[in-house]
Backbone and ligand atoms as CSV (ligand in chain L), in Angstrom:
chain,resi,resn,atom,element,x,y,z
A,1,UNK,N,N,109.055,173.975,144.009
A,1,UNK,CA,C,108.420,172.686,143.764
A,1,UNK,C,C,107.742,172.685,142.399
A,2,UNK,N,N,107.953,171.660,141.681
A,2,UNK,CA,C,107.308,171.500,140.370
A,2,UNK,C,C,105.967,170.795,140.589
A,3,UNK,N,N,104.949,171.393,140.028
A,3,UNK,CA,C,103.640,170.750,140.120
A,3,UNK,C,C,103.651,169.486,139.264
A,4,UNK,N,N,103.172,168.419,139.826
A,4,UNK,CA,C,103.114,167.194,139.039
A,4,UNK,C,C,101.867,166.417,139.401
A,5,UNK,N,N,101.475,165.604,138.454
A,5,UNK,CA,C,100.303,164.789,138.738
A,5,UNK,C,C,100.685,163.751,139.776
A,6,UNK,N,N,99.774,163.454,140.634
A,6,UNK,CA,C,100.033,162.458,141.651
A,6,UNK,C,C,98.798,161.577,141.777
A,7,UNK,N,N,99.040,160.411,142.300
A,7,UNK,CA,C,97.924,159.502,142.493
A,7,UNK,C,C,96.976,160.085,143.536
A,8,UNK,N,N,95.696,159.756,143.431
A,8,UNK,CA,C,94.771,160.246,144.463
A,8,UNK,C,C,95.139,159.679,145.831
A,9,UNK,N,N,95.001,160.498,146.847
A,9,UNK,CA,C,95.326,160.062,148.194
A,9,UNK,C,C,94.147,159.361,148.847
A,10,UNK,N,N,94.399,158.898,150.070
A,10,UNK,CA,C,93.352,158.174,150.799
A,10,UNK,C,C,92.166,159.075,151.128
A,11,UNK,N,N,92.445,160.352,151.391
A,11,UNK,CA,C,91.340,161.243,151.726
A,11,UNK,C,C,90.525,161.605,150.487
A,12,UNK,N,N,91.224,161.632,149.335
A,12,UNK,CA,C,90.536,161.989,148.097
A,12,UNK,C,C,89.727,160.824,147.536
A,13,UNK,N,N,90.127,159.627,147.897
A,13,UNK,CA,C,89.521,158.442,147.286
A,13,UNK,C,C,89.048,157.516,148.404
A,14,UNK,N,N,87.811,157.740,148.855
A,14,UNK,CA,C,87.327,156.980,150.025
A,14,UNK,C,C,87.406,155.467,149.860
A,15,UNK,N,N,87.321,154.977,148.631
A,15,UNK,CA,C,87.370,153.519,148.460
A,15,UNK,C,C,88.749,152.973,148.825
A,16,UNK,N,N,89.794,153.782,148.607
A,16,UNK,CA,C,91.141,153.342,148.987
A,16,UNK,C,C,91.286,153.282,150.504
A,17,UNK,N,N,90.735,154.294,151.164
A,17,UNK,CA,C,90.792,154.311,152.627
A,17,UNK,C,C,89.994,153.142,153.199
A,18,UNK,N,N,88.872,152.866,152.564
A,18,UNK,CA,C,88.053,151.747,153.016
A,18,UNK,C,C,88.808,150.421,152.849
A,19,UNK,N,N,89.501,150.282,151.724
A,19,UNK,CA,C,90.292,149.066,151.489
A,19,UNK,C,C,91.388,148.930,152.537
A,20,UNK,N,N,91.970,150.060,152.898
A,20,UNK,CA,C,93.024,150.073,153.912
A,20,UNK,C,C,92.461,149.656,155.273
A,21,UNK,N,N,91.309,150.207,155.608
A,21,UNK,CA,C,90.689,149.881,156.900
A,21,UNK,C,C,90.297,148.401,156.960
A,22,UNK,N,N,89.804,147.888,155.844
A,22,UNK,CA,C,89.423,146.467,155.816
A,22,UNK,C,C,90.656,145.577,155.971
A,23,UNK,N,N,91.738,145.972,155.318
A,23,UNK,CA,C,92.977,145.197,155.424
A,23,UNK,C,C,93.492,145.204,156.862
A,24,UNK,N,N,93.417,146.358,157.501
A,24,UNK,CA,C,93.856,146.445,158.893
A,24,UNK,C,C,93.026,145.516,159.773
A,25,UNK,N,N,91.737,145.472,159.489
A,25,UNK,CA,C,90.842,144.603,160.262
A,25,UNK,C,C,91.256,143.134,160.106
A,26,UNK,N,N,91.619,142.752,158.879
A,26,UNK,CA,C,92.053,141.374,158.621
A,26,UNK,C,C,93.348,141.081,159.375
A,27,UNK,N,N,94.305,141.990,159.277
A,27,UNK,CA,C,95.609,141.764,159.926
A,27,UNK,C,C,95.449,141.780,161.447
A,28,UNK,N,N,94.512,142.572,161.930
A,28,UNK,CA,C,94.284,142.637,163.382
A,28,UNK,C,C,93.944,141.261,163.942
A,29,UNK,N,N,93.288,140.426,163.143
A,29,UNK,CA,C,92.961,139.072,163.612
A,29,UNK,C,C,94.240,138.311,163.972
A,30,UNK,N,N,95.317,138.551,163.214
A,30,UNK,CA,C,96.584,137.877,163.500
A,30,UNK,C,C,97.253,138.446,164.754
A,31,UNK,N,N,97.070,139.739,164.950
A,31,UNK,CA,C,97.589,140.370,166.172
A,31,UNK,C,C,96.929,139.717,167.391
A,32,UNK,N,N,95.612,139.587,167.323
A,32,UNK,CA,C,94.878,138.985,168.456
A,32,UNK,C,C,95.219,137.507,168.613
A,33,UNK,N,N,95.371,136.799,167.473
A,33,UNK,CA,C,95.646,135.353,167.522
A,33,UNK,C,C,97.001,135.056,168.162
A,34,UNK,N,N,97.906,136.040,168.106
A,34,UNK,CA,C,99.225,135.839,168.703
A,34,UNK,C,C,99.304,136.431,170.110
A,35,UNK,N,N,98.156,136.835,170.644
A,35,UNK,CA,C,98.109,137.219,172.051
A,35,UNK,C,C,98.408,138.674,172.356
A,36,UNK,N,N,98.555,139.499,171.316
A,36,UNK,CA,C,98.776,140.929,171.560
A,36,UNK,C,C,97.422,141.623,171.669
A,37,UNK,N,N,97.261,142.432,172.711
A,37,UNK,CA,C,95.937,143.032,172.927
A,37,UNK,C,C,95.918,144.553,172.807
A,38,UNK,N,N,97.013,145.156,172.346
A,38,UNK,CA,C,97.039,146.608,172.190
A,38,UNK,C,C,96.239,147.043,170.971
A,39,UNK,N,N,95.843,148.335,170.943
A,39,UNK,CA,C,95.053,148.835,169.820
A,39,UNK,C,C,95.896,148.953,168.546
A,40,UNK,N,N,95.259,148.703,167.426
A,40,UNK,CA,C,95.887,148.951,166.130
A,40,UNK,C,C,95.140,150.099,165.459
A,41,UNK,N,N,95.823,150.810,164.603
A,41,UNK,CA,C,95.179,151.945,163.949
A,41,UNK,C,C,95.941,152.365,162.703
A,42,UNK,N,N,95.389,153.389,162.066
A,42,UNK,CA,C,96.003,153.942,160.859
A,42,UNK,C,C,96.345,155.400,161.101
A,43,UNK,N,N,97.479,155.817,160.586
A,43,UNK,CA,C,97.847,157.227,160.602
A,43,UNK,C,C,98.077,157.652,159.152
A,44,UNK,N,N,97.346,158.679,158.719
A,44,UNK,CA,C,97.556,159.207,157.368
A,44,UNK,C,C,98.559,160.349,157.454
A,45,UNK,N,N,99.497,160.376,156.544
A,45,UNK,CA,C,100.448,161.480,156.579
A,45,UNK,C,C,99.747,162.761,156.139
A,46,UNK,N,N,100.298,163.888,156.534
A,46,UNK,CA,C,99.618,165.173,156.344
A,46,UNK,C,C,99.297,165.461,154.882
A,47,UNK,N,N,100.196,165.043,154.002
A,47,UNK,CA,C,99.987,165.346,152.588
A,47,UNK,C,C,99.244,164.228,151.865
A,48,UNK,N,N,98.789,163.258,152.647
A,48,UNK,CA,C,97.943,162.200,152.091
A,48,UNK,C,C,98.696,161.346,151.071
A,49,UNK,N,N,99.999,161.247,151.212
A,49,UNK,CA,C,100.793,160.487,150.243
A,49,UNK,C,C,100.987,159.038,150.675
A,50,UNK,N,N,100.871,158.796,151.945
A,50,UNK,CA,C,101.008,157.434,152.446
A,50,UNK,C,C,100.337,157.347,153.806
A,51,UNK,N,N,100.162,156.115,154.256
A,51,UNK,CA,C,99.574,155.872,155.578
A,51,UNK,C,C,100.458,154.878,156.311
A,52,UNK,N,N,100.319,154.860,157.617
A,52,UNK,CA,C,101.004,153.852,158.410
A,52,UNK,C,C,99.975,153.054,159.211
A,53,UNK,N,N,100.223,151.760,159.280
A,53,UNK,CA,C,99.461,150.911,160.194
A,53,UNK,C,C,100.291,150.836,161.468
A,54,UNK,N,N,99.687,151.187,162.579
A,54,UNK,CA,C,100.459,151.305,163.805
A,54,UNK,C,C,99.837,150.515,164.950
A,55,UNK,N,N,100.722,150.080,165.834
A,55,UNK,CA,C,100.323,149.380,167.049
A,55,UNK,C,C,100.536,150.331,168.226
A,56,UNK,N,N,99.545,150.426,169.077
A,56,UNK,CA,C,99.614,151.319,170.241
A,56,UNK,C,C,99.986,152.741,169.847
A,57,UNK,N,N,99.515,153.151,168.676
A,57,UNK,CA,C,99.600,154.553,168.292
A,57,UNK,C,C,100.913,155.056,167.737
A,58,UNK,N,N,101.884,154.192,167.500
A,58,UNK,CA,C,103.126,154.729,166.959
A,58,UNK,C,C,104.134,153.669,166.618
A,59,UNK,N,N,105.354,154.124,166.371
A,59,UNK,CA,C,106.439,153.184,166.185
A,59,UNK,C,C,106.679,152.731,164.766
A,60,UNK,N,N,106.297,153.553,163.790
A,60,UNK,CA,C,106.472,153.126,162.404
A,60,UNK,C,C,107.416,154.043,161.637
A,61,UNK,N,N,108.203,154.816,162.361
A,61,UNK,CA,C,108.974,155.875,161.725
A,61,UNK,C,C,109.905,155.468,160.609
A,62,UNK,N,N,110.351,154.233,160.597
A,62,UNK,CA,C,111.387,153.873,159.637
A,62,UNK,C,C,110.853,153.249,158.354
A,63,UNK,N,N,109.561,153.052,158.250
A,63,UNK,CA,C,109.046,152.429,157.034
A,63,UNK,C,C,108.571,153.481,156.048
A,64,UNK,N,N,108.471,153.078,154.795
A,64,UNK,CA,C,107.989,154.002,153.767
A,64,UNK,C,C,106.473,154.102,153.791
A,65,UNK,N,N,105.825,153.229,154.503
A,65,UNK,CA,C,104.382,153.313,154.640
A,65,UNK,C,C,103.634,152.615,153.510
A,66,UNK,N,N,102.334,152.789,153.563
A,66,UNK,CA,C,101.435,152.158,152.599
A,66,UNK,C,C,100.942,153.255,151.668
A,67,UNK,N,N,101.131,153.051,150.390
A,67,UNK,CA,C,100.768,154.086,149.435
A,67,UNK,C,C,99.373,153.822,148.870
A,68,UNK,N,N,98.695,154.893,148.459
A,68,UNK,CA,C,97.338,154.706,147.930
A,68,UNK,C,C,97.269,153.652,146.829
A,69,UNK,N,N,98.291,153.585,145.977
A,69,UNK,CA,C,98.264,152.586,144.899
A,69,UNK,C,C,98.259,151.165,145.450
A,70,UNK,N,N,98.905,150.965,146.612
A,70,UNK,CA,C,98.913,149.631,147.233
A,70,UNK,C,C,97.495,149.177,147.553
A,71,UNK,N,N,96.656,150.149,147.924
A,71,UNK,CA,C,95.319,149.820,148.419
A,71,UNK,C,C,94.363,149.435,147.301
A,72,UNK,N,N,94.777,149.614,146.050
A,72,UNK,CA,C,93.886,149.253,144.954
A,72,UNK,C,C,94.004,147.776,144.587
A,73,UNK,N,N,94.948,147.077,145.200
A,73,UNK,CA,C,95.111,145.636,144.947
A,73,UNK,C,C,94.751,144.869,146.214
A,74,UNK,N,N,93.758,143.984,146.146
A,74,UNK,CA,C,93.270,143.337,147.378
A,74,UNK,C,C,94.293,142.440,148.049
A,75,UNK,N,N,95.239,141.903,147.302
A,75,UNK,CA,C,96.288,141.084,147.912
A,75,UNK,C,C,97.404,141.979,148.442
A,76,UNK,N,N,97.837,142.894,147.601
A,76,UNK,CA,C,98.982,143.697,148.008
A,76,UNK,C,C,98.674,144.572,149.214
A,77,UNK,N,N,97.433,145.037,149.328
A,77,UNK,CA,C,97.113,145.891,150.475
A,77,UNK,C,C,97.278,145.115,151.784
A,78,UNK,N,N,96.953,143.833,151.753
A,78,UNK,CA,C,97.134,143.013,152.962
A,78,UNK,C,C,98.622,142.861,153.287
A,79,UNK,N,N,99.422,142.616,152.255
A,79,UNK,CA,C,100.858,142.483,152.461
A,79,UNK,C,C,101.437,143.785,153.015
A,80,UNK,N,N,101.030,144.899,152.420
A,80,UNK,CA,C,101.565,146.204,152.831
A,80,UNK,C,C,101.167,146.543,154.265
A,81,UNK,N,N,99.913,146.288,154.610
A,81,UNK,CA,C,99.448,146.591,155.969
A,81,UNK,C,C,100.118,145.656,156.975
A,82,UNK,N,N,100.215,144.378,156.635
A,82,UNK,CA,C,100.848,143.424,157.556
A,82,UNK,C,C,102.315,143.791,157.782
A,83,UNK,N,N,103.000,144.159,156.707
A,83,UNK,CA,C,104.410,144.513,156.810
A,83,UNK,C,C,104.589,145.766,157.662
A,84,UNK,N,N,103.739,146.742,157.434
A,84,UNK,CA,C,103.863,147.995,158.170
A,84,UNK,C,C,103.502,147.806,159.646
A,85,UNK,N,N,102.462,147.027,159.896
A,85,UNK,CA,C,102.065,146.781,161.282
A,85,UNK,C,C,103.132,145.953,161.997
A,86,UNK,N,N,103.727,145.004,161.277
A,86,UNK,CA,C,104.821,144.221,161.859
A,86,UNK,C,C,105.961,145.133,162.312
A,87,UNK,N,N,106.293,146.088,161.446
A,87,UNK,CA,C,107.371,147.015,161.776
A,87,UNK,C,C,107.030,147.810,163.033
A,88,UNK,N,N,105.787,148.253,163.111
A,88,UNK,CA,C,105.351,149.032,164.265
A,88,UNK,C,C,105.391,148.197,165.546
A,89,UNK,N,N,104.884,146.987,165.474
A,89,UNK,CA,C,104.854,146.124,166.661
A,89,UNK,C,C,106.271,145.833,167.148
A,90,UNK,N,N,107.169,145.553,166.204
A,90,UNK,CA,C,108.538,145.214,166.609
A,90,UNK,C,C,109.283,146.437,167.139
A,91,UNK,N,N,108.842,147.613,166.718
A,91,UNK,CA,C,109.433,148.847,167.234
A,91,UNK,C,C,108.894,149.159,168.632
A,92,UNK,N,N,107.580,149.022,168.790
A,92,UNK,CA,C,106.948,149.314,170.081
A,92,UNK,C,C,107.364,148.287,171.141
A,93,UNK,N,N,107.324,147.016,170.736
A,93,UNK,CA,C,107.696,145.945,171.676
A,93,UNK,C,C,109.155,145.619,171.424
A,94,UNK,N,N,109.990,146.516,171.791
A,94,UNK,CA,C,111.394,146.460,171.406
A,94,UNK,C,C,112.017,145.136,171.794
A,95,UNK,N,N,112.698,144.532,170.815
A,95,UNK,CA,C,113.324,143.249,171.091
A,95,UNK,C,C,112.426,142.062,170.806
A,96,UNK,N,N,111.179,142.357,170.421
A,96,UNK,CA,C,110.246,141.284,170.123
A,96,UNK,C,C,110.197,141.049,168.611
A,97,UNK,N,N,110.228,139.796,168.217
A,97,UNK,CA,C,109.996,139.456,166.820
A,97,UNK,C,C,108.539,139.022,166.697
A,98,UNK,N,N,107.840,139.631,165.753
A,98,UNK,CA,C,106.415,139.302,165.560
A,98,UNK,C,C,106.091,139.275,164.102
A,99,UNK,N,N,105.298,138.334,163.629
A,99,UNK,CA,C,104.984,137.060,164.304
A,99,UNK,C,C,106.107,136.056,164.060
A,100,UNK,N,N,106.096,134.976,164.812
A,100,UNK,CA,C,107.169,133.981,164.749
A,100,UNK,C,C,106.608,132.653,164.240
A,101,UNK,N,N,107.333,132.044,163.304
A,101,UNK,CA,C,106.926,130.723,162.803
A,101,UNK,C,C,106.987,129.720,163.945
A,102,UNK,N,N,105.858,129.072,164.247
A,102,UNK,CA,C,105.854,128.128,165.375
A,102,UNK,C,C,106.734,126.906,165.127
A,103,UNK,N,N,106.987,126.565,163.869
A,103,UNK,CA,C,107.790,125.378,163.570
A,103,UNK,C,C,109.292,125.652,163.673
A,104,UNK,N,N,109.704,126.866,163.302
A,104,UNK,CA,C,111.140,127.143,163.205
A,104,UNK,C,C,111.616,128.273,164.111
A,105,UNK,N,N,110.688,128.912,164.801
A,105,UNK,CA,C,111.048,130.006,165.696
A,105,UNK,C,C,111.768,131.139,164.956
A,106,UNK,N,N,111.343,131.368,163.722
A,106,UNK,CA,C,111.900,132.446,162.913
A,106,UNK,C,C,110.829,133.492,162.664
A,107,UNK,N,N,111.253,134.746,162.525
A,107,UNK,CA,C,110.307,135.807,162.215
A,107,UNK,C,C,109.667,135.607,160.860
A,108,UNK,N,N,108.380,135.865,160.785
A,108,UNK,CA,C,107.635,135.704,159.537
A,108,UNK,C,C,107.744,136.967,158.679
A,109,UNK,N,N,107.528,136.778,157.380
A,109,UNK,CA,C,107.547,137.897,156.444
A,109,UNK,C,C,106.229,137.925,155.677
A,110,UNK,N,N,105.641,139.113,155.587
A,110,UNK,CA,C,104.418,139.256,154.795
A,110,UNK,C,C,104.801,139.307,153.322
A,111,UNK,N,N,104.155,138.487,152.516
A,111,UNK,CA,C,104.430,138.493,151.074
A,111,UNK,C,C,103.266,137.899,150.308
A,112,UNK,N,N,103.372,138.067,148.973
A,112,UNK,CA,C,102.397,137.422,148.107
A,112,UNK,C,C,102.942,136.065,147.701
A,113,UNK,N,N,102.101,135.063,147.744
A,113,UNK,CA,C,102.517,133.732,147.328
A,113,UNK,C,C,101.350,133.066,146.614
A,114,UNK,N,N,101.568,132.718,145.358
A,114,UNK,CA,C,100.529,132.077,144.549
A,114,UNK,C,C,99.212,132.835,144.614
A,115,UNK,N,N,99.311,134.138,144.506
A,115,UNK,CA,C,98.113,134.972,144.411
A,115,UNK,C,C,97.440,135.293,145.721
A,116,UNK,N,N,98.043,134.871,146.823
A,116,UNK,CA,C,97.445,135.146,148.130
A,116,UNK,C,C,98.439,135.901,149.013
A,117,UNK,N,N,97.918,136.656,149.954
A,117,UNK,CA,C,98.752,137.350,150.934
A,117,UNK,C,C,98.999,136.398,152.094
A,118,UNK,N,N,100.268,136.128,152.365
A,118,UNK,CA,C,100.601,135.119,153.382
A,118,UNK,C,C,101.709,135.605,154.304
A,119,UNK,N,N,101.795,134.944,155.445
A,119,UNK,CA,C,102.979,135.036,156.305
A,119,UNK,C,C,103.908,133.926,155.871
A,120,UNK,N,N,105.143,134.301,155.543
A,120,UNK,CA,C,106.102,133.362,154.967
A,120,UNK,C,C,107.263,133.160,155.938
A,121,UNK,N,N,107.721,131.920,156.027
A,121,UNK,CA,C,108.891,131.600,156.857
A,121,UNK,C,C,110.058,131.244,155.947
A,122,UNK,N,N,111.213,131.804,156.237
A,122,UNK,CA,C,112.416,131.520,155.454
A,122,UNK,C,C,113.169,130.313,156.006
A,123,UNK,N,N,112.510,129.495,156.779
A,123,UNK,CA,C,113.122,128.266,157.284
A,123,UNK,C,C,113.421,127.324,156.123
A,124,UNK,N,N,113.875,126.111,156.433
A,124,UNK,CA,C,114.327,125.175,155.391
A,124,UNK,C,C,113.340,125.073,154.232
A,125,UNK,N,N,113.796,125.486,153.038
A,125,UNK,CA,C,112.933,125.418,151.865
A,125,UNK,C,C,111.946,126.563,151.734
A,126,UNK,N,N,111.644,127.224,152.858
A,126,UNK,CA,C,110.649,128.285,152.861
A,126,UNK,C,C,109.252,127.702,152.824
A,127,UNK,N,N,108.356,128.283,153.586
A,127,UNK,CA,C,106.980,127.770,153.573
A,127,UNK,C,C,106.005,128.840,154.047
A,128,UNK,N,N,104.750,128.624,153.658
A,128,UNK,CA,C,103.679,129.484,154.135
A,128,UNK,C,C,103.340,129.071,155.562
A,129,UNK,N,N,103.323,130.045,156.467
A,129,UNK,CA,C,102.899,129.750,157.837
A,129,UNK,C,C,101.380,129.792,157.909
A,130,UNK,N,N,100.818,130.867,157.359
A,130,UNK,CA,C,99.363,131.026,157.364
A,130,UNK,C,C,98.999,132.139,156.400
A,131,UNK,N,N,97.790,132.059,155.820
A,131,UNK,CA,C,97.313,133.227,155.080
A,131,UNK,C,C,97.196,134.407,156.049
A,132,UNK,N,N,97.500,135.604,155.579
A,132,UNK,CA,C,97.344,136.779,156.437
A,132,UNK,C,C,95.875,136.894,156.849
A,133,UNK,N,N,95.670,137.056,158.146
A,133,UNK,CA,C,94.311,137.110,158.687
A,133,UNK,C,C,93.843,135.781,159.241
A,134,UNK,N,N,94.658,134.738,159.061
A,134,UNK,CA,C,94.265,133.394,159.514
A,134,UNK,C,C,95.368,132.729,160.315
A,135,UNK,N,N,96.093,133.524,161.077
A,135,UNK,CA,C,97.127,132.953,161.940
A,135,UNK,C,C,96.476,131.996,162.916
A,136,UNK,N,N,97.067,130.824,163.040
A,136,UNK,CA,C,96.494,129.816,163.930
A,136,UNK,C,C,97.172,129.918,165.291
A,137,UNK,N,N,96.532,130.684,166.173
A,137,UNK,CA,C,97.148,130.925,167.473
A,137,UNK,C,C,97.091,129.693,168.332
L,1,ZN,ZN,ZN,108.912,127.969,159.503
């Protein structure tokens, strides 16, 4: 292995971990607003290179996770946590699409839109369903 400089990890940089925890708290509001009552949490990888936002303790194996650099941007960290938690929920609740656009019955996508972190629907024309953390259950 070649030694190389790497970005500080979540354990090395408490402010990044704090940003991650705050983002999870925001996204958790959407989990509750859509009627899911299982616990949400964070798992840090052993080498502190990435973290996963998980529902009911697991189910995120296929994502690349949330990287420390993601957590330094207040919008992107919400998108990254929402995307990762979405993956976990859909894995744990197999066959379930979460969250779903109430207007079009299509799965929502976490993304940045006009400087805000939102749930986006790819229905006709595409539209914002709700800001992340403000799902209208
Ligand atoms: Zn829609």
